[in-house]
N, C-alpha and C positions, 0 to 999 in steps of 0.2 A: 509408432509416433513419427511425426514429421517435423523436422524444423524449418523455420522461415525467418529471414531478417526482417522483423517488423517492431512493433512498439506496443506499449501497454493498452492501446485502444483496439488492438486486433480482434480480441473478442467480442462477439455482437454485443450491442446495447451500451457500450461506454464511450463517454467523450472526456476531453480534458482542456485544461488551459492552465498557463503559467503567466506569473507577473513578478514585478519587483514591488515589496511592501514596504521596504525602508526598516524593518525591524531590526535588522543588522547594518549598523552605520557604515561598517567596513566591508560590506559585501554589495557592491552596486551591480548586481545581476540577477537573474530571475531567482526567487527565493520562496515562493509561495505558489503550490499547485492546488488545482481542483479536480478531482475526477468524479465523474458523475454517472450513476446507471439510470437506463431509461425506466428501470422498475427497481422496486426495493430489492436489495441483496443481502446475503450473508456477509459479515466481515470479522476477521479475526486480527487482533493486533498484540503482538508479543514484544514487550520492552526488552532492552539489551540486560536487564536485571533478571528477566524471566518472568515478571508479571505479566499476564495477558487478560484481555476482554474480548468479549464475542457478544454479537448481536446482528440487529438488521440496521441497514442504513441504506440511503440513496446518495448521499455525498460525503466524499472524502476530502478534508481540507488538510494539506500537508505542508508545513513549514521546515526548511532546512537551513541551519545557519546558527540557531540559538535555541537551547533545550528549554521547555516549559520548566518552571520552578517545580520543585517536588513537594508532595504532602497536600495540605489543605488549599494553599494558595494556587497551585497547579490546577486543582479539581475545580476551584471557583472561575479560572480562566476559561477551562474547557467548557463548562456550563455557560459562561457569558458568551463565548464565541458562538457555540451551538445554538443558542437561543437567538442570536442576531442573524446567523446566517440562515436559520429556520425561516425566521420572519422574511428575510429578502427573498428567499427561494421558495416561500410557501410550502415549507416542509415542517414535520413536526421536529423539534428539537433533538428528539431521541434518535433521529434518523440521519443526524448529521455527526460523524465521526472527525475528531480533530487530534492530529498528530504532529508532533515537532521532533527534530533531531538537532544536534549541533552542540556547541559550547555550552557549558552550564555557569550558573553563578552570576549572571549578568541581569540587568533589569528588562522584563518583557512587557512589550506594550500590547496588548490585545486589540486595542483600537485601531492599530495599523492592519491587522488581518481583517477585522470587520470592515474597514474603509475600502479595502481591495476586493470585498465580494462582488459589487456591482461590475467592475472590470472583468473578472474572471468568468462571471456567468454570461456576460455578453460575447465572450470569446470561446466559449465551449465549443469543440469540435473533434470528431473522430480522428481528425488528421493532426492533432496537436500532441500526440505522444512524446515528441521530441521536446516540448517545453517541460513535460514532467521529468524527463531525463536532465534537462539542464538544471531544474531545481534540486535533484537528488545528487548530483555531481558535487563532490567534496574534494576534487583534485586527486583522489587516490587510486582512480581508476574505476570505470564504469562500462558495464555490459547490459545490452538489450536484446531480448529475442522473443520470439513465439514459437510454440508447438502446437500442432493439432493431434487430437489423439480420441480413440473411440472409447465411449462411456455407455454401455449397454446399447440401446437402439440409436444412440446420437453420436455425431461427430462434433467434438468440442474444440475449444481452442483455449489455449492458456498463454498469456504475454506477461513478460517480467522485466523488471530493471534491477539491477544488482550492483551496489557498491562496496568496496572495501573499507574497513575500519581503519582509522589513524589513531595516533597515539592518545589523542584527547576526545575524538568524535567516534561513535559507533557507525557501523557500516548499515545500509539498509537494503531490503528484499521487499520489494514491491510487487504483488502480482495480482492479476484479475483474470478471471475465467467466465465464460457464459455457461458452464455446467451448472446443474442443479444441485445445490447442497445446502442443508439446512446449517445453522449456525454451530450446532453440536457436531454434524458430521464434517464441517470445515474444521473446526477445533480438534477433532480427531486426526484428521489428516494433516495438519500442522504439527500436532504431537508426534506423529509418525516420522515426518519430515526431520524434526529436531533430533530425533533418535538416530537418526542417519548422517546428518551433517552438524559440524560444530558451529553453531549460530549464536554462541554465547555473546559475542560482542556485535550482533547485528540485530537491528529493528525488523521485525517482519509483519507485513502488512497484506493480508490476502482478501480479495473480495470476489464472491462468486454470486452472479445475478441469476442464474437459473433460466436463461431464456431457451437454451437447448436441454430437453429432458434428458434425465439420467436414469431411466427406469431398466431393470434387469441387471444391475451391477453393484458391486460393493463400493459405494461412493467414496468412503475415506481412504481405502486401499487404491481405487484407481487415481484418485486424485492426488494422493500422497507420490505415487509413482510418477505421474505426469510432471509434477513440481519438483521431484528429485532429478528426472531427466531434464528438465529445463536449467536447473542449477547446475547440473553437470555441462550442458552445452555453454553455459555462460562462465564455465571455468571454476566453478565451486566443486571441491573435490569432498568426497564422503570422510566422516571422521575416522581416525585411525582408532582401533578399537585395543583397548588395554590388554597387556598379557597377564594371564592369571599367575 
């Protein structure tokens, strides 16, 4: 594997943008990011409480600063935002992923996310990975790296952004790769990663668009190794094993 100083858009086919949505009145800086893949991609999201989702998506809308309400209201907001974003981006609503991190227990205004989408879409660029970093930054320390690795007959790239958790807010680990992996394979790789690293207080989001074929290899194993290497390069150490 080879490390390079780069950003979340280093893998082929990804573009990004960031903006200030106004959802958090006390955060006058970039708080809403969009990451879009040129083609449909697998995506896995693991929340800090361990709950996870997996599937296919073309667009990720990520807000940092205020967490989504839990339960039924949170799901209603996700569906409302996904439907609106899909309509504006000409995508099926189920191919839009919506993730939020930050303080909980405050009023969440989904209309501000929706009204920010045209500006984000107009600004999408493979050179705007730094805007995603600005959104993810919670003041606790941020690392951004990319690595290249062999996957069967292909040479793939994995880019990542990592922030530490604070007393009230979970950290975030956001990764993109151009390696081909089905949602189930990606879920298995993330599961292996969770077994190696202590990610209980971290929201994990991984997108794999498959622009680079990965035939002839154990996809979950190779991808988990690459993700583990990337986390290590960003300063995230493997979990200590309990003594029997």
